[in-house]
C-alpha positions in Angstrom: -25.4 43.8 -61.5 -28.7 42.6 -60.9 -31.0 42.8 -57.8 -34.7 41.5 -57.8 -37.3 42.3 -55.2 -41.5 41.5 -54.9 -44.0 42.6 -52.5 -45.3 41.0 -49.6 -47.2 38.6 -51.2 -45.2 38.4 -54.8 -48.4 40.1 -56.8 -45.8 42.5 -57.7 -41.9 42.0 -58.7 -39.3 43.9 -60.3 -35.8 43.1 -61.8 -33.0 45.9 -61.7 -29.7 45.7 -64.2 -27.2 48.0 -62.9 -25.5 50.2 -59.7 -27.9 52.1 -58.1 -27.4 55.7 -57.8 -27.8 56.2 -54.5 -29.3 54.9 -50.9 -30.3 55.7 -47.8 -32.5 56.0 -45.0 -35.4 58.7 -44.6 -36.4 59.7 -41.3 -39.3 61.9 -42.6 -42.7 61.7 -40.9 -44.7 60.7 -43.8 -42.2 57.8 -44.7 -42.3 56.8 -40.8 -46.3 56.6 -41.4 -46.1 54.6 -44.3 -43.3 52.4 -43.2 -45.0 52.0 -39.7 -41.4 51.9 -38.4 -38.7 54.7 -37.7 -37.6 55.4 -41.1 -37.5 54.1 -44.6 -34.6 52.8 -46.4 -34.4 53.0 -50.0 -32.3 53.2 -53.3 -32.6 54.5 -56.9 -32.3 54.0 -59.8 -32.9 55.1 -63.3 -36.5 54.2 -64.9 -34.5 52.3 -67.6 -32.8 50.3 -65.1 -36.2 48.7 -63.8 -38.8 46.6 -64.9 -41.9 46.2 -63.0 -44.2 43.1 -63.2 -47.8 43.5 -61.5 -50.0 46.5 -60.9 -48.8 48.9 -58.6 -51.4 51.6 -56.5 -50.7 55.0 -56.2 -50.9 57.0 -53.2 -50.5 61.1 -53.6 -48.8 62.6 -51.2 -47.4 65.8 -50.0 -43.6 66.1 -48.7 -42.4 67.9 -45.6 -41.3 70.3 -48.6 -44.4 70.8 -50.0 -43.5 68.9 -53.0 -45.7 65.8 -54.5 -44.4 62.3 -53.6 -46.2 59.5 -55.6 -46.1 56.3 -53.2 -46.4 53.3 -55.2 -47.5 49.9 -53.2 -49.3 46.4 -53.9 -53.2 46.7 -54.1 -53.5 43.4 -52.9 -50.9 43.0 -49.7 -50.4 46.4 -48.9 -46.7 46.6 -49.4 -45.0 49.8 -50.1 -42.5 49.2 -52.9 -41.8 52.5 -55.2 -41.4 55.8 -54.4 -41.6 58.6 -57.3 -41.4 62.5 -57.3 -42.4 64.6 -60.2 -39.4 66.6 -59.2 -36.9 63.9 -60.7 -38.2 62.5 -63.7 -36.6 60.0 -64.8 -35.8 58.3 -61.3 -37.2 55.8 -58.7 -37.1 55.3 -55.5 -37.1 51.4 -54.3 -37.5 50.1 -50.9 -34.7 48.1 -49.9 -37.2 45.7 -48.0 -38.8 44.4 -50.9 -34.9 43.4 -51.9 -35.1 39.4 -52.4 -31.4 39.8 -51.2 -30.6 42.8 -49.1 -26.9 41.9 -48.4 -26.5 44.1 -52.0 -27.2 47.8 -50.4 -25.8 49.5 -48.1 -27.0 53.3 -46.9 -24.9 55.7 -48.0 -26.7 58.6 -45.9 -29.4 59.4 -43.7 -32.0 62.2 -44.5 -34.6 64.0 -42.7 -33.2 63.3 -39.9 -35.0 66.4 -38.2 -37.6 64.2 -37.8 -35.9 61.0 -36.8 -37.1 59.5 -33.6 -35.2 60.3 -30.8 -34.3 56.4 -29.8 -32.8 55.9 -33.1 -29.0 56.1 -33.3 -27.4 56.9 -36.3 -23.3 55.9 -36.8 -21.6 59.4 -36.3 -19.3 59.0 -39.5 -22.4 58.7 -41.7 -23.6 61.3 -43.8 -26.8 63.0 -41.8 -28.9 66.0 -43.5 -31.9 67.4 -41.9 -33.8 68.1 -45.3 -34.1 66.7 -48.7 -31.0 65.3 -50.0 -29.4 67.5 -52.3 
């Protein structure tokens, strides 16, 4: 499987080879703020699966659990593209909305549900975690 994606203006693009290792919906307050929405849909790949073209700007954030979160975005259009966590070296989380074809992805879980907006409905049979996934 090969997936491609880009930021809004196209200055940053990527190609991913192979299946994602995970996919999910993050409801933490910082993802809400970064996305300007109720949550952030993302998927995880190993660093050797992704080839990035273009320059990303990084904002260092602190998660609700106190860990460092590196949020990478296009410095030209501001689109959030990737997230990396020093606590998970070798792994990159890609913002699913940047995919060229989003039909190839379906979230497997919801996490940080304790911060979820009260008006967001989560399917009851979907795994839900109040904080960080294990």
